[in-house]
N, C-alpha and C positions, 0 to 999 in steps of 0.2 A: 521365571517367565512373567510373574505378576508385575514386577518392576518394569520389565521390558514393555508390556502392554500399556502400563500407565504412562511411561515416557513416550510411547508412540502416540497416545491420545494428546498429550501436551504438545508434542511436535506437530501433529496435524492442526491443532488450534493455532499455534504460532505460524505455521506454514500458510494457513488460510489468510491470516492478516498480511503476511509478506506478499502473498499472491494478489491481494486487493491493491496493495501499493504498487506492485510491479506492473499491474495492468496499465497504470497511468504512464509509466516509462515506455512501455512497449507500444501503446496506442499512439503516443506523440511521435515516437521514432518511426513507426510504420507510415505515418502521414507525411512528416516533413524532415525525417532523418535528423532529428535534434535530440540530444540527451538533455532532458529537462532536469538539471541538477536542483532546481528549486522545488521539485515535486515533493521530496521528503519533508521540506519545511512547510509546505502547504498542509501536509499531514499533521505536523506539529501544531500549526495554528488551529487546526480542527480540534485537537485535544484541549487547547486553551479556551476555545469557544465553548466546548462542552462543559468545562469546569465553570465557566462564567454563567452559562444558562442554568446549570444545576444550582449555583449560588443564588440566582434570581428567584428560583422556586423554593429557596430555604434549605436546600440540600447541601450542607457543608460537612464539617468533620464531627458533627454531633448527631449520631443516628437517632437519638431520642426525639429530635425535632422533625424527622423526616416524615413526609406523607407515606401512606401505606396503601396496599391493595391496588385497585385499578387506577387510583390517582398517581401512584408511583409508576405504573406501566405507561400511563399517558404522558407523564413528564419525560420518561425515557424515550418514548417515540418522538415527542416534540423536540427533544434535545438532538436526537439523531438527524431529524429532518433539517433543523436549523444549521447544525454543523455541516451537513452535506451541502446545503444550498450556499452557505457562505464560502466554503472551500471551492465549490464549483464556480461561483462568480469570481472569486479571487484568481482562479486559474485562467478564466477568460480575460480578466483585466491584465494579468501578467503577459499573456500572449499578445494582447493588443498593444501594450506599451513597450515591452522589452524585446519581443521576438518578431512581430510582424514588420517593423521598419527595417529589420536586418535580414529579411528572408532571402534577398538576392545578394547579400554581402558574402564575403569569404566565410567558410564554415567556422573559422576560429572566432569570429566576431559574436555570433549568437551563443556560442559555447561560453565565452567570457561573460556575456550578458547574463546567462543562466546562473553562473557562479555568483555574480554580483547580486542578483535577485535573492539567491539563497542566503547570502550574508545579511542582506537587508531584512529579510523575514526573521532570521535568528535574532537580530538586534531588536526588532519589534517585539518578539516574544520575550526577550530579556527585559525590555522597558515595561511591558504589560504585566508580567507576573514575577519578575525578578530572575536572578541567575541561579537560584537553587531549585531543588526538587519541589514540584507543586503537587500536593495530595489530590488524588482523583477519587471522588466518593465511590466507595465500593457498595453500591446499592443493590447489587444482585444477591439474592439470598444464598447463604452458605449451605446448599443442599447437595447431597451426593447420591449418585445412583450406583447400584451394585450389579455388575454383569459377571456372575460367577465370582472368581477371586479378585476381579478388577473393580476398583472404585473410581468413578469418574465424577468430578465436580460439575455442577450444573452450568457454571460459567463457561467451561470448555465446550459443552454441547451447544450452548447458546451461540458462542462465537462461530462454531463450525456451521450451524444451521443458517445464521445470518449471512455468513460468507458464501455459502453455497447458493442461497437465494439470490444474492447480488450477482454472483458469477453467471448463474442461469439467466438472470434478467439481462445482463450484458450480452450474453450469447444470443438471446432472442432479439435484442435490439439491433445487433450487428447483422444478424442473418435475415430478419424478416421485415424490418422497417425501411421506409424510403431513405431516412437519414443514414441508417446503417449501410445500405447499399451504396449511397453516395460516398461514405467514408471508405468503403472498400475500393471503389472506383478511383478515388483520389490517391489512395495508397498505392494502387497498381500503376497509374499513369496520370500525374497531375495535369499535364498539358492536354491530353486527350479528354480527360473529364471536363475540363473547362470548355473545350470545343463542343462538347455534347450538352452544354448549357448548365452544368453544375456550378454553383457558387462556391468556389474553392475556399475563399476566406471564411464563409459561413460554416463550411464543413470542418475546417481547422479549429474554429472557435468551439464548435460542438464537441470535437474531440477533447479539447482542453476542459470543457465543461463536464463531460462525462468522467474523464480520468480523474480530475481533481475532486469531483463529487464522490467517487468511490473511495478516494483517500480520506475524505471527510467522514464517511460512514465507518471506514476502518478505524479512524482515530477514536471513535466512541467505544467500540467494542474492545479496542486495545486498552483504553483507559480502565474499563470495567474489569478487564483481566489482570492488568498490572498494578492498578491502584496508584499510579504516579505518572507524572510527565515532567519534562524539563525543556528548556529553550533549545538545546542542541539535540533533542531526540530525533529530529528529522534527518540530521546528518547520519546518525548511527543506523537507524532503521532504513533510511533511504539507500545507504550503501548496500545493505543486505538485500533489499528489494531489487535494486538495480542488478545485483549479482544474479538474483533469481530470474530476472528478465533475460539476461545474457545466457544463463544456463539453459533456459527453455528455448531460446531462439529469439533474439530481439526483433520485435515487430510481429511476433506470432502470439495471438491472444491466448490460445490454449497452452502454448509453450510457457507463457508467463505464469499461468495458473499451476502448471505442473512444476515449474522451477521453484515457485514459492513453497509448495508442499514438500518437495524434495529437500530443500534447504532447512525447512522447519523440522522435518523428521531427523535429518542428519545432525542438526544442532542439538536436538534433544537426546538422541541415542549416543552421541559422542561422549556424553557424561559417563557412559558405562565403561569406557576405556580404562583399564586398571593402571595403578601406579607403576607396575612392572613394564608397561609399554611406554607411557609418557610420564614425566615428572609431575607429581601432584595429581595424577589422574587426567581424565579427558576434559573435565569442566573448564579449566583455564585455557584449553586449546581448541575450543569449539570453532572459533572463527578461522583459525589456521587449518583445521580439518576441512571446513567448508570450501575455502579457497584452494586448498590442495586438490580436492575433488573437482572443483571448477576447472582448474588448469589441466588436469588429466583429461577431462571430457572435451575441452576445447582443443587440446592437442590432436585428438583423434577425430573430433567432429567440430570443426571451427564455427559452424553455423548454429551450434547448440543442439539440444535434444530433438527439437521439432522444427528448427529453422531450415530454410532452403537457400541454397546459393542462388542469388539473383544478380543480374547485371547491374553495374553502377549506374545510378540515375544521374542525368545531366540537367 
């Protein structure tokens, strides 16, 4: 049972990161019904920005030269803010250049545009940092907390705390702010919202800004946890995060959070499957297990765990 609980903690931490990325997919889809395939690559750019900012402050692969104490905490906070803002602005620029001109085009056109932007961002990442793995400074102290027989590394607690704060912040923003109410109005009926005086273009840009910003914040805590990044990271994690958004109910904010956590936990616990059930155990089959569960859920609940059947928008 000790191993089970430790894997559960790891799964919750991974699921929290998946949930933060999935929020970008589900927010954009809820507003303009577009699958933003470039979203995962915005997350990847965020990791490269973080590595660059750390390098600017002298935090490289030589821990002996790193700042310590509150200086290190300040650098971490500045890095997260810069990565969040750059990713947020990048999301707005992509929406303005690649998606807005195609808003009234057939649905296939913006979808192809999204795939094209994804490939461009991957190539930019390759030019920027190369096509190999890029070390991410593991500046977080290797401290463990003991809860009975279960040992939890501090980095996992940090990831979960930051993710929960960001999710609660998003929930507050969507529920209680004027911009959040405008986003919900546009998601429900874009034409009616425009007739009521809501600037639809501004709301859509705000949605991309917030969603991409969450991906930027997630990129920093992911790098601290994994210790590495690579130019095609966005495709791999983006696929999992998109699956989380679909599992929870695409377009549903809470569903994206739930879907990310569920996939993270399933991915972690799947390693417990013995060799007698699957060849070489469950570890090599985690993605297959995730998508098998997704298929089963969608067969019986096509709208996802928390999604609702809605009429097709015209």
